[in-house]
C-alpha positions, 0 to 999 in steps of 0.5 A: 444875088441875081437869078443865076446865083441862086444855086451856084453862089452862096449869100454872104454872111452879111446878106444872111444877117439882113435876110434874117433881120427882115432888112431886105426888100422882097426882091432882094430876099427872093433869091436868098430864100430860093437858095436856102430852100434848095437845101444848101448845107453850107448856109445851113451851118452858117445859120446854126443854131437854128438849123440844129433845132429845125432839122433834128428828127425827134426820135420819140415821135410816131413815124409819119405814114408816108415816105420822105425824100429827104428834102422835106425837112430842109429849113421847113420854117423858110417854106412855111413862112414864105407860103404864109406870106404869099397867102396873107398877101392874097387874102388882103387883095381878096378882102379889098375886093369882097363885098359886105357879107350877107346879113345873117338873118337872111341865112335863116329866112323862110323861102317860098315852096316853089323855090325849095329845091334851089333853096336847099342848095343855097341854104346848105352853102350858107350853112357851110359859109357860117361854119367857115366864118366861125373859124375866121372869127375865132381870133378876132371876135369870139362873141360874134363867133358864138352868135354865128355858130348858133345861126349855123346850128339853127340853119343846119337843123332846118335843112332838108337832105340833098342828093348826098343823103341824110347822113351827109346832112347829119355830118353838117349838123355835127360840124355846126355843133362842133363850132358852137361848142368851140366858141363856147370854150373860147368865151370860157363857158366850159360846162356848156362847151362840153355838153355841146361837143358831146352832142356833136359827137352823138350826132356824128355817130349817126352820120357817114362815119367820116373819120376826119369829122371824128378827129376834128371833134376829138381835137376840139375836145382836147383843146377844151380839156387843155383849158380845163387842165385835164392834160392827161385826157387831152394828150390821149385825144391828141394821140388818137387824132394823129393816128386818124390823120396818119391813116388818111394820108393828109400830111398837113393834118398830121402836122397840125395834130403834132403841133396841137400835142406840143401846145398841150404839153407846153400848157402842162408845163412840159415844154421840153417834151413839146419842142419835138412835136412843134418842130416836126409839125411845122415841117409838115403843115401847108401854111397856106391852109392855116397861116395862123398855125405857123405863127402860133407854132413858132411863138410856142417854139420860141417860148419853149426854147427859152424855158429850156435854156436854149436862148441862142436858138430862140433868138435865131428863130425869133429873128427869122419869124420877125422877118416874115410876120412883121407886115401881117402880125396883129397887135396882140401878137406884136406885143407878145413878140416884144415880151418874148424878145425881152425874155430872150435877152434876159436869158442871154444876160442882156439885162438892160435890153431885157428891162427896156423890152419888159417895160415896153410890153408892160405899158402896152398890156396895161393900155390894152387891158390885159392884166394876165400879161401884165402879171407875167411880164411883171414876174419876169421884171421882178426876176431881173430886179432880184438878180440885180439886188434891186429888191426895193423896186419889186414891191411897187411892181407887184402891188401895182399888178395886184391892183390891176387885177382887183380893178378887173374884179376876176381871177382871184387865184392869180391875185392869191399867187401875187399875194404869196410873192408879196408876202415872201418879199416882205419876209425877205424870203423871195427867191427866183425859184418862187417867182418862176413858180408863180409865173408858171402858175399864172400862165397855166391858169389863163383862160383862152382869151388871155392864153399867152401861147394860144 
């Protein structure tokens, strides 16, 4: 398609397939993307069942506060992925230009009295930088995130108020404490995380009263409650966060709150309820502000569609997500995609393809030392074997997984679940329902670092 074809002519079925499969160059894909974003209903029908998943307006969601023109929900994932891809490219260029980050010790170094006024502004900026750095480290280096958050807290406590006043400084201190609490959650120190987040809430109560700060603290606390399996408390907080963001008129934060509620529902094994929240949230967010959220939301949506028996929609969405994230996706996320593709194939009755993908994912997870993933993929593989009457192959699979967990010396609850499966197999009482229950139990028991859907 050339520039003049974007609106007047439709991509051929072959072009749509190549676009979804990521087989087009950026130059070839651009006019197809522009045509789809324009809202062509005929091409939307060709891309069914994806459109039926992404264009449906979930009736049980609260009404967004702003009026919609009708075009905002036309293929929201195309828009989100395009924005995320542009953002990732820009970040890669910026990363190549960036100099080495300033030493963290310098951020808290004492300063001569004569430079105190300028030092306050510089230290304030450094504290804000440390807080942002915490968020960047969240997915790549949790231990460094904890250290950086501690430095942010230390620096914030040494700051003097600037022209914006003491209340603004207290808000900054609350944000620093929030990042420290969140980092402690991520490294599984839940008790300390709860104490730190409570301290952040107390500190914020003496600040400006900014509702966005309160919503942020509630959102982080909801994530902690989700990790602790306190799902009812987490969901109540998610609703409160959405209500605050709806009043601020920030559409991206509203969408983020809906996606977060979807995450909590999925972790509570209520995937069908989570789908509408993910769908509408993805339609509302600005991917350039949080491209990782787009990818995580899509992975959760694919997972949920498979769980709810909508494997055809899951495959369509999987192909679309592959096309846009193949260049930027990190290794662990790439392994998740292999596993998810296997689950889709299994749900569609493509046993040979599913088995091949499960073995590939299993080998990779063993290589990188993630036993929880090994256990979950092993459960999926055991279901395939059970359906095919290959029961003799299940025992060594489960025994090998138990051995992997024992070698790491943790998560006895997972070992216990696998032993129940093994015992049922020995007694010829193993069923697909038991295997699925075991998989759900293992999934819900995972801490942040091994959370499959994080």
